[in-house]
C-alpha positions in Angstrom: -43.5 9.8 -29.1 -41.7 7.8 -31.9 -41.1 4.3 -30.9 -37.1 4.6 -31.5 -37.1 7.7 -29.6 -39.1 6.2 -26.7 -36.7 2.8 -26.6 -33.7 5.2 -26.5 -35.0 7.4 -23.6 -35.8 4.6 -21.6 -32.6 2.7 -22.2 -30.7 6.2 -21.0 -32.8 6.5 -18.2 -32.2 3.0 -16.6 -28.4 3.4 -18.0 -28.3 6.5 -15.7 -29.8 4.5 -13.1 -27.2 1.4 -13.3 -24.3 4.1 -13.5 -25.2 6.0 -10.2 -25.8 2.5 -8.2 -22.5 1.3 -9.8 -20.6 4.0 -8.3 -22.3 3.3 -5.0 -22.2 -0.8 -5.3 -18.3 -0.5 -6.1 -17.3 1.9 -3.1 -19.6 -0.1 -0.8 -18.5 -3.8 -1.6 -14.9 -2.6 -1.1 -15.3 -1.3 1.8 -17.5 -4.6 2.7 -14.9 -6.8 1.6 -11.6 -5.0 3.2 -13.5 -4.8 6.5 -15.2 -8.4 6.8 -11.8 -10.2 5.3 -11.8 -12.9 2.0 -13.1 -15.7 3.8 -16.7 -13.7 5.2 -16.8 -12.1 2.3 -16.8 -15.4 0.3 -19.4 -16.8 2.6 -21.6 -14.2 2.2 -21.5 -14.4 -1.6 -21.8 -18.2 -1.7 -25.3 -18.1 0.4 -26.7 -14.9 -2.1 -25.9 -17.7 -5.1 -27.1 -20.8 -3.1 -30.4 -19.0 -2.8 -30.3 -17.4 -6.0 -30.1 -20.6 -7.5 -33.2 -21.8 -5.4 -34.8 -19.1 -6.7 -34.7 -19.2 -10.4 -37.4 -21.6 -10.4 -39.7 -19.5 -8.6 -42.8 -19.0 -11.0 -41.7 -20.8 -13.6 -41.2 -18.0 -16.2 -44.6 -16.5 -15.1 -43.0 -12.9 -15.0 -41.2 -12.9 -18.5 -44.4 -14.7 -19.9 -47.4 -12.1 -18.2 -44.8 -8.7 -19.1 -44.9 -9.9 -23.0 -48.3 -10.3 -22.3 -49.0 -6.8 -20.8 -46.8 -5.2 -23.4 -49.1 -6.5 -26.2 -52.4 -6.1 -24.1 -51.9 -3.2 -21.3 -55.2 -2.9 -20.2 -54.6 -6.6 -18.6 -52.2 -5.3 -16.5 -54.0 -5.3 -13.1 -55.0 -9.1 -13.5 -51.9 -10.4 -15.2 -49.7 -9.1 -12.4 -52.1 -10.3 -9.7 -51.5 -13.9 -11.1 -47.9 -13.5 -11.4 -47.7 -12.7 -7.6 -49.7 -15.7 -6.3 -47.9 -17.9 -8.8 -44.1 -16.5 -8.2 -45.0 -15.6 -4.1 -46.1 -19.5 -3.8 -43.6 -21.2 -5.8 -40.5 -19.0 -4.3 -41.6 -19.2 -0.8 -41.7 -23.1 -1.5 -38.3 -23.1 -3.0 -36.8 -21.3 -0.6 -37.9 -23.1 2.3 -36.7 -26.3 0.9 -33.1 -24.8 0.1 -33.2 -23.3 3.7 -34.2 -26.7 5.3 -31.3 -28.7 3.1 -28.8 -26.2 4.2 -29.8 -26.3 8.0 -29.8 -30.3 7.6 -26.0 -30.1 6.1 -24.5 -27.5 7.9 -24.2 -25.4 10.8 -23.0 -22.1 12.1 -22.7 -18.8 10.2 -23.1 -20.2 7.0 -26.4 -21.7 7.5 -27.6 -18.6 9.5 -26.2 -16.6 6.1 -28.5 -18.8 4.2 -31.6 -18.0 6.4 -31.0 -14.4 5.6 -30.4 -14.5 2.2 -33.6 -16.6 1.7 -36.0 -14.2 3.3 -34.3 -11.3 1.7 -34.7 -13.3 -1.7 -38.3 -13.9 -1.1 -38.6 -10.1 -1.0 -36.6 -9.7 -4.1 -38.6 -12.2 -5.8 -42.0 -10.2 -5.2 -40.9 -6.9 -5.9 -39.2 -7.9 -9.4 -42.6 -9.2 -10.2 -44.1 -6.0 -9.8 -41.1 -4.4 -11.5 -42.9 -6.1 -14.9 -45.6 -3.3 -14.8 -43.3 -0.7 -15.1 -41.5 -2.2 -17.4 -44.4 -3.0 -19.7 -45.7 0.3 -19.4 -42.2 1.6 -19.9 -42.2 3.7 -16.7 -38.8 2.9 -15.8 -38.5 6.1 -13.6 -40.2 4.6 -10.9 -37.7 1.3 -10.7 -35.3 3.7 -10.6 -36.6 6.0 -7.4 -37.4 2.5 -5.4 -33.6 1.1 -6.5 -31.8 4.4 -5.3 -33.5 5.1 -2.4 -33.0 0.8 -0.8 -30.0 0.6 -2.0 -29.1 4.2 0.0 -30.7 2.7 2.7 -28.8 -0.8 2.8 -25.4 1.0 2.5 -25.7 3.5 5.1 -27.1 0.6 7.7 -24.4 -2.2 6.8 -21.6 0.5 6.7 -22.7 1.6 10.1 -23.2 -1.7 11.7 -19.9 -3.2 10.0 -18.0 -0.3 11.2 -19.6 -0.9 14.9 -18.0 -4.4 15.0 -21.3 -6.3 14.6 -19.8 -8.4 11.4 -21.1 -10.3 8.4 -24.5 -11.5 10.1 -25.5 -7.8 10.3 -24.4 -7.2 6.7 -26.7 -9.9 5.6 -29.5 -8.5 7.6 -29.1 -4.7 6.3 -29.5 -6.1 2.5 -32.5 -8.2 3.7 -34.2 -5.3 5.3 -33.3 -3.0 2.2 -35.3 -5.6 0.1 -38.1 -5.3 2.2 -38.4 -1.4 2.4 -38.0 -1.9 -1.7 -40.7 -4.0 -1.8 -43.1 -1.8 0.2 -41.7 1.5 -2.0 -42.5 -0.7 -5.0 -46.1 -1.3 -4.3 -46.6 2.1 -3.0 -45.6 3.7 -6.6 -47.5 0.8 -8.4 -50.8 1.8 -6.6 -50.4 5.2 -6.9 -49.2 5.3 -10.5 -50.3 2.6 -12.3 -52.7 0.2 -10.7 -53.3 -2.3 -7.7 -52.9 -6.0 -8.8 -56.1 -7.8 -8.7 -56.3 -11.6 -8.3 -59.4 -12.1 -11.2 -58.6 -16.0 -12.0 -59.2 -19.1 -10.3 -56.9 -21.9 -9.5 -57.6 -23.6 -12.8 -56.4 -20.5 -14.9 -53.3 -19.8 -12.5 -52.4 -23.4 -13.2 -52.5 -22.8 -16.9 -50.4 -19.7 -17.0 -47.8 -21.6 -14.9 -48.0 -24.3 -17.5 -47.5 -21.7 -20.7 -45.0 -20.4 -18.5 -42.6 -23.1 -18.6 -40.7 -22.8 -21.3 -40.0 -19.0 -20.7 -39.2 -20.0 -17.1 -36.5 -22.5 -17.7 -34.7 -20.2 -20.0 -34.7 -18.0 -16.8 -33.7 -20.8 -14.7 -31.3 -21.7 -17.0 -29.7 -18.4 -17.3 -29.4 -18.1 -13.4 -27.8 -21.5 -12.5 -25.4 -20.6 -15.4 -24.3 -17.2 -13.9 -24.2 -18.8 -10.4 -22.8 -22.2 -11.0 -19.4 -20.9 -10.8 -19.3 -19.7 -7.2 -20.9 -22.7 -6.3 -18.4 -25.1 -7.5 -15.7 -22.7 -6.6 -17.3 -23.2 -2.7 -17.3 -26.9 -3.3 -14.4 -27.6 -4.8 -12.0 -24.5 -3.7 -13.4 -23.0 -0.4 -14.7 -19.5 0.5 -11.5 -17.8 0.1 -11.6 -18.8 -4.1 -15.2 -17.8 -3.8 -14.4 -14.6 -2.2 -11.5 -13.8 -4.8 -13.9 -14.6 -7.8 -16.9 -12.8 -6.0 -14.4 -9.6 -5.9 -14.2 -9.2 -9.3 -17.5 -10.6 -10.4 -19.6 -8.0 -8.4 -17.8 -5.3 -10.3 -18.6 -7.1 -13.9 -22.0 -7.7 -12.7 -22.7 -3.6 -12.3 -21.5 -3.4 -16.1 -23.6 -6.6 -17.3 -26.7 -4.8 -15.7 -26.6 -2.4 -18.2 -27.6 -5.0 -21.0 -30.7 -5.9 -18.8 -31.7 -2.3 -18.8 -31.2 -1.8 -22.0 -33.2 -4.9 -22.9 -35.6 -4.5 -20.6 -36.3 -1.0 -22.1 -36.5 -2.4 -25.5 -38.2 -5.3 -24.3 -42.1 -4.0 -24.6 -41.4 -2.1 -27.8 -39.8 -5.3 -29.2 -42.7 -7.4 -28.5 -45.4 -4.7 -29.8 -43.1 -4.6 -33.0 -42.7 -7.8 -33.6 -46.6 -8.6 -33.4 -47.3 -5.9 -35.8 -44.5 -4.2 -37.6 -41.8 -6.6 -38.5 -40.1 -3.8 -40.5 -39.9 -1.5 -37.1 -38.6 -4.9 -35.4 -35.7 -5.0 -38.0 -35.0 -1.8 -37.1 -34.8 -1.8 -33.9 -33.0 -5.3 -33.7 -30.2 -3.1 -35.7 -30.1 -0.3 -33.0 -29.8 -3.0 -30.5 -26.8 -4.2 -31.9 -24.9 -1.0 -32.1 -25.4 -0.2 -28.9 -24.8 -3.7 -27.4 -21.4 -3.3 -29.8 -20.9 0.3 -28.7 -21.0 -0.2 -24.7 -19.8 -3.1 -24.5 -16.3 -3.4 -26.3 -15.3 -0.7 -24.8 -16.4 -1.3 -20.8 -14.2 -4.9 -21.6 -11.2 -3.2 -23.1 -11.1 -0.6 -20.6 -11.5 -2.7 -17.6 -8.8 -5.4 -18.6 -6.5 -2.0 -19.0 -7.4 -0.4 -15.3 -8.2 -4.0 -13.6 -5.1 -4.0 -11.7 -5.3 -0.4 -10.2 -9.1 -1.1 -9.9 -8.9 -3.7 -7.5 -6.0 -2.0 -5.5 -8.5 1.0 -5.2 -11.4 -0.8 -4.2 -10.2 -4.0 -2.3 -6.7 -2.7 -1.2 -5.6 -6.2 0.2 -3.6 -8.6 0.0 -6.2 -11.5 0.3 -7.9 -10.2 -2.9 -4.3 -10.2 -4.9 -5.3 -12.5 -7.6 -8.8 -10.9 -8.8 -7.1 -8.4 -11.1 -6.5 -11.5 -13.4 -10.0 -12.9 -12.5 -11.6 -9.3 -13.7 -9.4 -9.1 -16.8 -10.8 -12.4 -18.0 -14.6 -11.9 -16.9 -14.5 -8.0 -18.4 -15.1 -10.1 -22.0 -18.0 -11.6 -20.3 -19.6 -8.2 -20.9 -19.9 -7.6 -24.6 -20.7 -11.4 -24.9 -23.6 -10.8 -22.5 -24.6 -7.6 -24.3 -24.5 -9.2 -27.8 -26.3 -12.3 -26.2 -29.3 -10.2 -25.3 -30.0 -9.0 -28.2 -29.5 -12.1 -29.8 -32.3 -13.6 -28.0 -34.6 -10.8 -28.7 -36.3 -12.2 -31.7 -36.1 -15.4 -30.2 -38.5 -14.5 -27.1 -40.7 -12.0 -29.2 -41.6 -15.6 -31.6 -42.0 -17.5 -28.7 -39.5 -19.7 -29.9 -38.1 -20.4 -26.1 -37.6 -24.5 -26.8 -34.5 -23.2 -29.1 -33.0 -20.9 -27.0 -33.3 -23.7 -23.8 -31.7 -26.1 -26.6 -28.6 -23.7 -26.3 -28.5 -22.8 -23.1 -28.8 -26.2 -21.6 -25.8 -27.6 -23.3 -24.1 -24.4 -22.3 -25.0 -25.0 -18.3 -23.5 -28.7 -18.5 -20.3 -27.1 -20.6 -19.9 -24.6 -17.8 -20.0 -27.4 -15.2 -17.3 -29.5 -16.9 -15.1 -26.6 -17.7 -15.6 -25.9 -13.9 -14.7 -29.3 -12.7 -11.6 -29.4 -14.9 -10.3 -26.1 -14.5 -11.1 -25.1 -11.0 -8.9 -27.6 -9.1 -6.1 -26.4 -11.1 -6.7 -22.9 -11.3 -9.2 -21.7 -8.7 -10.8 -18.5 -9.2 -8.8 -17.9 -12.3 -10.5 -21.0 -13.7 -13.9 -20.4 -12.9 -13.7 -17.2 -14.9 -12.5 -18.8 -18.1 -15.2 -21.4 -17.6 -17.8 -18.2 -17.5 -16.0 -16.6 -20.6 -16.2 -19.9 -22.6 -19.4 -20.8 -21.9 -20.9 -16.9 -22.7 -19.2 -17.1 -26.0 -20.1 -20.3 -26.8 -23.9 -19.3 -26.2 -23.7 -16.1 -28.0 -22.6 -17.9 -31.5 -25.1 -20.6 -31.1 -27.9 -18.2 -30.4 -26.5 -16.3 -33.4 -26.9 -19.1 -35.7 -30.6 -19.3 -34.5 -31.7 -15.7 -35.5 -29.3 -15.6 -38.6 -32.2 -14.2 -40.6 -32.0 -11.2 -38.4 -27.9 -11.1 -37.9 -27.5 -10.4 -41.4 -29.6 -7.4 -41.0 -26.5 -5.9 -38.9 -25.2 -2.8 -40.0 -21.5 -3.1 -40.7 -20.7 0.0 -41.1 -21.9 1.8 -37.8 -20.4 -1.6 -36.2 -17.2 -1.6 -37.7 -17.2 2.5 -36.8 -17.9 1.4 -33.0 -15.2 -1.3 -33.0 -12.6 1.2 -34.6 -14.0 3.9 -32.1 -12.9 1.6 -29.0 -9.2 0.5 -30.4 -8.4 3.9 -30.8 -9.9 4.6 -26.8 -7.7 1.9 -25.8 -4.7 3.5 -27.0 -5.3 6.8 -26.0 -6.6 5.7 -22.3 -3.3 3.3 -21.9 -0.9 6.6 -22.8 -3.0 8.4 -20.2 -2.7 5.3 -17.7 1.2 5.3 -18.0 1.5 8.7 -17.8 -1.0 10.4 -15.6 -2.7 7.7 -13.5 -6.4 5.9 -13.8 -8.7 8.8 -13.0 -7.0 10.4 -16.2 -7.3 6.9 -18.4 -10.9 6.8 -17.3 -11.9 10.4 -18.5 -10.0 10.4 -21.5 -11.2 7.1 -22.4 -14.7 7.7 -21.9 -14.4 11.3 -24.1 -12.3 10.0 -26.9 -14.8 6.9 -27.2 -17.4 9.2 -27.3 -16.3 11.9 -29.5 -15.7 8.7 -32.2 -18.9 7.6 -32.0 -20.3 11.0 -33.0 -17.2 11.4 -35.6 -17.7 7.9 -37.3 -21.5 8.4 -37.3 -21.9 5.3 -35.1 -24.0 7.8 -33.2 -25.6 10.8 -35.1 -26.1 14.3 -33.6 -29.8 14.1 -34.8 -30.6 11.1 -32.8 -29.1 12.9 -29.6 -30.9 15.9 -30.7 -34.1 13.6 -30.4 -33.7 12.2 -27.5 -32.9 15.6 -25.8 -36.2 16.6 -27.2 -38.2 14.1 -25.7 -41.6 15.1 -24.3 -43.0 13.4 -21.4 -46.1 11.1 -22.8 -49.8 11.5 -21.2 -50.4 8.3 -18.9 -52.0 6.0 -21.3 -52.5 3.7 -18.8 -54.7 5.7 -16.5 -57.5 3.7 -17.9 -56.4 0.4 -16.5 -56.9 1.4 -13.3 
């Protein structure tokens, strides 16, 4: 199959998966937040943020480094995956134990117990996402869809039943941890049956060498992870769990949208690594296409969420405790297109192994984010944290764009302009529908208008859609690796 067609199909598959997951997650999050209350909900989110920050150092970038290596040399998949599991498993266990010990030494009660449960949940996440690198590198994204959907349905069903029965936030956290453990088992099953079993064929010296080579990429992942979690941690410190609850109520909705960019980049990652190494013209074409996708998806999502934010918050959360969430959601909505574009801009830097240049952007971005939080949170609470996150994201995008100016100059201005115009018209149609017919009419009218204009303005062509629809399944080229 043509490289671009395969990337498009994989991206479409993962976006469809995320659409299903987003609907399920929003319904689930809304129910859970309402039943638990803003304070308990904020405490749960704070525990997840603390363990996520501790886990960002796990493996020092081994997952990303070896995913890049497997994409270029697929036959080394079992060997590389075995090494990644050992390094990330050991590092993840160590860092999470340290975080748990520190929490138990400094806190007591329900909050401390939540951190312990979240640490166990995070360790399972580290292991199954490590295994996902093989699915991503071999472009077998359907198995990620299977395990994610199955595990999330289990978590939603169990936690809703427990909370409805009066068991509270600890039971909900336990259900999430159990769901992640099930996801780990399912991931290993599909990996062993459909690709290969990971093998540890390297000694301690080579494991250390892999860890050292992975440090630059690991620092990038660590910085990105800390930047994403810092707002909630500082909010918990300066303003309390209620502010974290308000911010998180908006953030979890935005996170469902931002995951789309992770999925699109994941679908393009393996192809991008191969094309950069062997076909520069093909890589430029992939970069141009990714820019169009980022614009065509990111701008309408941000505009649409800004328009319907109060209605969405009222629908999902329903309570006065979350009254400030709609303003936070409107600000964070514009975090979405900035994140989409940053993911695309970072692709040439990752492909050319220029992680240090990316780190030179993200390090100051983290400092700026913390400074802005320290300044804005005491004055404006959750809304201040939202502005800090947005300013940091936009600044990071512009700085990264300067580093890849050679590729940015190749941007398809006509198609990007068409996507922007489609968003403007869509916004007007959605606003009229919202005022006259309500939320769901606005969503449907906006989606239909935007899709039609993307085709009419040739941002996306009928030929590209037909090529994607005619996609034929590929034979298992990885069978030899077993």
